[in-house]
Each structure stands twice: as C-alpha cells, then as structure tokens.
N, C-alpha and C positions, 0 to 999 in steps of 0.2 A: 579447520573451521566445522563445526557443528552444526547441523540443521537445529532449527527451535523444537524442543519438546512442544510447544502449545500449538505448532503447526499442522492440522489436520485438512484431510482431503477427502470429504463427505459429496454425497448426490443427492439432491433437489430436485424429483420429478424429471430424470434424465440429464440434469445438467451440475457439471460439477461445481464444488463449492471449497475454496481455501478458507479456512476461520483461523482464525488468530486469537490469541487471550493473553492478553498482559496486562500487570498491576506496575502503575506508574506512580513515582514517589513525588506526587505533587496535586495541585486541587483540581476539582473539576473543572473550575473555570479556565484556570488556566491551559490546561489539557484541550478544549475546546477551544480556546483562541488558536492553537497551535495547529490544529485542524482546518481552523476556517478562515482564518486571516492570512491576506497573502503575502508579506512580510514575514510573519512567521514560518509559513510552507516554505518559503524558499530558503531558509534555514534547513530544514531536512528534507523535503520531498523533489524529487527530479524533474516531475511535473506538477508544479506548483497550480494553484488555478483561480481565477477570479469568480467569485459566490454570488449570484442572488439569492441571498438568504429566504426563500420562502420554497413552497412546495410548487413547483411546475419551472420554476425560475431557473436560468441557464448556469450553465457551469463551464466554465472557457477555459482549456489546457492551455499553460503555456512553456514552451521549451526555455530553459534554460538562459538561453538571451533574453527571454520575453516576448518571441513571437509566438501568436496562437497557434497552435497544430491539431486543435479537436475540441469538439464540444460535448455536452451531455445537459441533463436535464433533473433538478432537484425529485426525488421520490419520498422522501421525509425528510421534514426540519422540525427540530423539538428542542431548541437551546438550552441547558448544555446537555442534554442528554442522548440525541438520535440526530445523525445525519447519514441520507443516504442518497445517491446520485448515480444515473448511468454514465458509463465512459465507452464510447461506441457499444457493443452490444453487450458488453460486460455491465454488471450491477455491483456496486461497491456499499457497504453499509457499515457504520460506526457507530458502536452501542456504546455508552458511557456513564459508567454507575460511580457514584462514591462509595469509598471504603477506607473507613474511618479519616484520616489526614488524608490517604491517596487516592487514586483513580484507577478501575479497571476498564481497561478498553476491550470491545468484543471487535475486531474487522473480521467481516464475510464480504468475501469476491466471489459471485458467481459470474461464468461463463459459459461458453458451447463448447470449446477443444479442449478434452481433459488433455490431450498431449502437449497444452503449453504450461499445465501446470506446475512441475518444478523449476521451470522458468520464472512464473508470476511469483511463486512461494519462494524465490531464492531472493527477488527482487523485495518483497515485503519482509523478508524478513530483514536484512540490509534496511529497508527505509523505518521498520518499525523500531531496528538499534540507534538510527539517527534521530528519532523522533526524540526517545528516552534520552539520549547523549545533548540535543539541543535545549529541552527542559530544562537541564540540568546545569545549561550555561556554559558547556564545554563545545569547543570548535568542531563542528563537522567539514569534512572536506566537502567545498561543492562542487555540485558536476560539472564535468567539463566541458561538456556536450548535449546536443539534443538525444543521443541515445550512447553514452559512454557506457562502457562496463566499468563497473565501481569494484575497486579492490576486495578479493572474497567472492565474488560472485560465481565465478568458474566453478569451483571449490562446493558451495552452496547447491550451485544448480546440478552437478554431478550427485551429492548426496541427496538430493529431493528426487533425480530420478528413481535412484535406488528404494529410498523409500516409499513411493508410490507406485512400483513397479512399470516405470516408462524406460524402454529401452532407448539408448540417446540417440541411434537413429530414427526412431521414430517418432519424439520429441518434436515437437513443432520448433522449427531452428531459431535460434538467436539472431543476433547480427553474428555475422561471420567471424568479427575480430573475437569473442567471447570462447570459440570453439577452438581458435588456433591455441 
C-alpha cells in the first residue's frame, strides 16, 4: 500500500499540520452531507460525531458502538463549503469547493505532537479512501471496535514515518496491536 501523493506535513507557527487534498466525483451538497450527517459519517468515519451546526456548537465524538468518547467545538460552519472543529487539542478543517460536477476537499489537521503525524496521516488516508467509497455506494467495512486497527494501516503508518522522517522508535505509539 502506498502513501497518498496528496498528503503533506506542514508547519503553522510551530504546530504540525497534515494536509490532504482530493477530488471526489460527487456534488458538493452530497459531500457536505457525508461530512456532517451522523448516519453518513457512520458509513466511513471510525469516530462519527453528532454536530451542533453553528460556530461555538458542540461536536460529540462517538465510538463505533455509539458511546460518546470526547467532544469539541465548531470553529467554522459555512454550509456547504467549510466545516472546522476542535477534537481535544487538535483542530480539523474541511474546505469544500465545487469543481465542475465534482468536489475538491481539503482537509487540514493541526496538532501539537509532530511524532504522531505518521499515525494520523495513515488514519486519514484510509478515512478519505473510505469516504470516496461510501459516496460511490460501495460497501465500506465498518470499524470493529473503538480503536480497531484497519487493514492496511500498519503499512501506511510505516510509509508515512519514512516520508515524514519520523523514526519508528520515536513515533507517538499507536495501540500495541498495530506494531506487532
């Protein structure tokens, strides 16, 4: 499995930022629904969330079993073009732009610990692939547990460690099952 060519690790005032850019073969409104509707999120996102759609609104993250396991705040909400929110100390921003009959999405994920960049990049790479598959009506294997390691994650994680220059022994460790 190869890392996505669109994944970039940048720096914003000392904080690492992962940036992904993809074109999805679906209209903007359909992509917006996949990013904001709980039932749609459950089809592709391992941590779907309930969203109070307004700046300052709450984001309640749910484990696949449906139990809340964290919350954040909406920092930008401009349907169907922009969604941004906190997730713990992290910040996620989804920019959505029509491109003919397609939609360009740009995901930026800002965080504090550069050593977790490979782990998060591998996860987002798989999530964005699952999003595209879900939008196309393909079956996406559901998450099997709160912190289940999806197929292909280990290989992607190692490839992103290499791309970003993160030594495996220095990487913020994923769950132990992922390294075995």
